[in-house]
C-alpha positions in Angstrom: -7.9 81.2 23.0 -6.8 78.2 21.0 -7.2 74.5 21.9 -4.5 72.0 21.2 -4.6 68.2 21.9 -1.4 66.8 23.4 -0.6 63.1 23.6 1.5 61.9 26.6 4.7 60.4 25.4 7.1 58.0 27.2 8.8 59.7 30.1 6.3 62.6 30.2 5.0 64.2 33.3 2.2 66.8 33.4 4.8 69.4 34.2 6.9 68.5 31.1 3.8 68.6 28.9 2.9 72.1 30.1 6.5 73.3 29.8 6.7 72.0 26.3 3.6 74.1 25.5 5.7 77.2 26.6 3.6 77.7 29.8 5.6 79.4 32.6 6.9 77.5 35.6 4.7 79.6 37.9 1.5 78.7 36.0 2.5 75.1 35.6 2.9 74.7 39.4 -0.4 76.5 40.0 -2.3 74.4 37.4 -1.0 71.1 38.8 -1.8 72.1 42.3 -5.4 72.9 41.4 -5.8 69.7 39.3 -4.7 67.6 42.3 -8.1 68.3 43.9 -9.8 66.0 41.3 -7.0 64.0 39.7 -3.6 62.7 40.6 -1.1 63.8 37.9 1.1 60.8 38.6 -1.6 58.6 37.0 -0.8 59.9 33.5 -0.2 57.1 31.1 1.5 57.0 27.7 -1.0 57.7 25.0 -3.3 59.7 27.2 -4.8 62.8 25.6 -4.8 66.2 27.3 -6.7 69.2 25.8 -5.0 72.5 26.5 -6.7 75.9 26.0 -4.0 78.6 25.5 -3.6 82.2 24.7 -0.3 82.9 22.9 1.7 85.7 24.4 4.7 86.1 22.1 7.0 83.1 22.5 5.2 82.2 25.8 1.6 81.0 26.3 -1.0 81.6 29.0 -2.9 78.5 30.2 -6.7 79.1 30.2 -7.9 75.6 30.7 -6.9 71.9 30.8 -9.1 68.8 30.4 -8.3 65.0 30.4 -9.9 61.7 31.0 -9.8 60.8 34.7 -12.0 57.8 34.7 -13.7 55.7 32.0 -16.9 57.8 32.5 -15.5 61.1 33.7 -13.4 64.1 32.6 -11.3 66.2 35.0 -9.8 69.6 34.4 -9.1 73.1 35.5 -10.1 76.5 34.2 -8.8 80.0 35.0 -11.2 82.4 36.8 -11.2 86.2 36.5 -9.1 86.5 39.7 -6.3 84.6 37.9 -6.6 81.4 40.0 -7.3 78.0 38.6 -10.3 76.0 39.8 -10.8 72.2 39.3 -13.9 70.6 37.8 -15.2 67.2 36.8 -17.8 66.3 34.1 -19.5 63.1 33.1 -18.8 61.6 29.7 -21.8 60.8 27.4 -21.7 57.0 27.4 -24.3 54.4 26.7 -24.4 51.4 29.0 -25.5 48.2 27.2 -26.1 44.6 28.3 -24.1 42.1 26.3 -24.8 38.3 26.2 -22.1 35.8 25.4 -22.7 32.0 25.1 -20.4 29.1 24.1 -19.4 25.5 24.4 -16.4 24.4 26.5 -13.9 22.8 24.1 -10.5 23.3 25.8 -10.9 25.3 29.0 -13.6 27.5 30.4 -11.3 30.6 30.5 -9.9 30.3 27.0 -13.3 29.4 25.4 -14.8 32.4 27.1 -12.1 34.7 25.7 -12.7 33.2 22.3 -16.5 34.0 22.7 -15.6 37.7 23.1 -15.7 37.9 26.9 -13.0 40.2 28.4 -10.5 38.4 30.6 -11.4 40.3 33.7 -15.1 39.4 33.3 -14.2 35.8 32.6 -12.1 35.7 35.8 -15.1 37.0 37.8 -17.3 34.4 36.1 -14.9 31.6 37.2 -14.7 32.9 40.7 -18.5 32.6 41.2 -18.4 28.9 40.2 -15.1 28.0 41.9 -16.9 27.2 45.2 -19.1 24.5 43.6 -17.3 23.3 40.5 -14.0 21.4 40.3 -12.7 22.7 37.0 -10.4 19.7 36.7 -12.9 16.9 37.2 -16.5 18.3 36.8 -16.4 20.1 33.4 -16.6 18.0 30.3 -16.4 18.9 26.6 -19.6 20.4 25.2 -20.7 21.8 28.6 -22.0 25.3 28.1 -21.5 28.7 29.6 -23.6 31.9 29.4 -22.9 35.4 30.6 -24.6 38.8 30.6 -22.3 41.8 31.3 -22.3 45.5 31.0 -20.5 47.4 28.2 -20.0 51.1 27.9 -20.0 52.7 24.4 -19.1 56.2 23.4 -20.8 58.4 20.8 -18.7 56.9 18.0 -19.6 53.3 19.0 -16.2 52.5 20.5 -16.0 50.2 23.5 -14.5 52.2 26.4 -15.2 50.0 29.4 -16.5 46.7 30.6 -18.8 46.9 33.6 -20.4 44.4 36.0 -21.1 40.8 35.4 -24.9 40.7 35.6 -25.6 37.0 35.1 -23.4 33.9 35.1 -24.8 30.6 33.9 -23.0 27.2 33.6 -24.4 23.9 32.4 -22.3 20.9 33.6 -23.4 17.3 33.0 -26.8 18.5 32.0 -27.3 20.5 35.2 -27.7 24.2 34.9 -26.5 26.7 37.5 -27.1 30.4 37.3 -26.2 33.4 39.5 -27.7 36.9 39.3 -26.0 40.1 40.4 -27.9 42.1 43.1 -26.6 45.6 43.8 -25.8 45.5 47.6 -22.9 45.9 50.0 -22.4 42.2 50.8 -19.2 41.4 48.9 -19.5 38.0 47.3 -23.1 37.8 48.4 -24.0 40.3 45.7 -24.7 37.2 43.6 -27.7 34.9 44.2 -29.1 31.9 42.6 -32.7 31.7 41.4 -33.9 30.8 44.9 -32.2 33.8 46.4 -29.4 31.8 48.0 -26.2 33.8 48.4 -22.8 32.6 47.2 -20.5 33.2 50.1 -18.7 29.9 51.0 -15.4 29.0 52.6 -12.9 27.5 50.1 -12.7 27.0 46.3 -13.0 23.5 45.0 -10.0 24.0 42.6 -8.1 27.3 42.4 -6.9 26.7 38.8 -9.1 26.4 35.7 -8.4 23.6 33.2 -5.5 22.2 35.3 -4.2 18.7 35.5 -3.6 17.3 39.0 0.1 16.3 38.7 0.6 15.0 42.3 -1.9 14.3 45.1 -1.7 14.4 48.9 -0.1 11.4 50.6 3.0 9.2 50.4 5.0 9.4 47.2 8.5 9.1 45.8 10.2 12.5 46.2 11.2 13.7 42.7 14.5 15.2 43.9 15.7 13.1 46.8 14.3 9.7 45.6 13.1 8.8 49.0 9.4 7.9 49.8 7.9 10.6 52.0 4.7 12.4 52.8 3.6 15.0 50.2 1.6 17.5 52.2 -0.3 19.1 49.4 -1.8 18.8 45.9 0.0 19.9 42.8 -1.7 21.2 39.7 -0.1 21.6 36.2 -1.5 24.2 33.8 -0.4 26.2 30.8 1.5 29.4 31.2 -0.8 32.4 31.8 -3.6 30.4 33.4 -5.2 32.5 36.2 -4.7 31.2 39.7 -7.1 32.3 42.5 -6.7 32.2 46.2 -8.7 29.3 47.6 -10.2 31.6 50.3 -9.9 34.8 52.3 -6.6 35.2 54.2 -3.4 37.0 54.7 -0.3 36.6 52.5 2.5 35.4 54.8 5.1 35.0 52.1 5.6 36.0 48.5 8.9 35.4 46.6 11.2 32.7 45.6 11.5 29.7 47.9 14.0 26.8 47.5 12.4 23.8 46.0 9.2 25.6 45.1 10.3 28.3 42.8 8.0 31.3 42.7 5.9 30.9 45.8 3.0 32.6 47.6 1.8 31.4 51.0 -1.7 32.5 52.3 -2.6 31.9 55.9 
């Protein structure tokens, strides 16, 4: 048997990859059917690597085994048994899980300064979510306030970063007052994070759903920007740069998502 490494190209499916390796249609269907027990072939992505083990049989090839990355920490594959049938398997990758600490000063916005300090965007979004119940990012945070994070990072044998794990600690110093939340592995949703006194985080609504935003219009009577009449403005408007993450203010159900006259792109949460 010989092993070849195939890289998924744009427009590829697992069937087209196997057929390009001169594997028969019958074996291709059998292999895909067996693999579905541990991996959905529709999840293939451009650039993903697939290791094929083949025996050449003239112009055709017999598939002996197949292996690919199914999760950041797991391989999935199939191998042929003496009865000629494929059987699926999974195996764990050899990864090291390391804690990483990041600290920094807030100069422009919490999110952008966190990214500049080397924190992944998804981890920074989790960090902001924890403090959004207590901190008004528009009013409370001042230049030179500090942030501190400890999060998990998974490294392979070559030292490459393959995944960012859980946020373990989130600390924020605002106006000289330090707040810190620690992750506890439980099944309580948001209450997986506690302060130093053991108080959970679950609360009702965020103070401000946008980081680093400017309040462009408040609640109350105002001159309507389109009609010119003075009328009640039944909300608060925030202005922020393009790409700024926006979080739901609380749990709810999306009642509308789309384009709405006068509002542009619009999401309503009940």
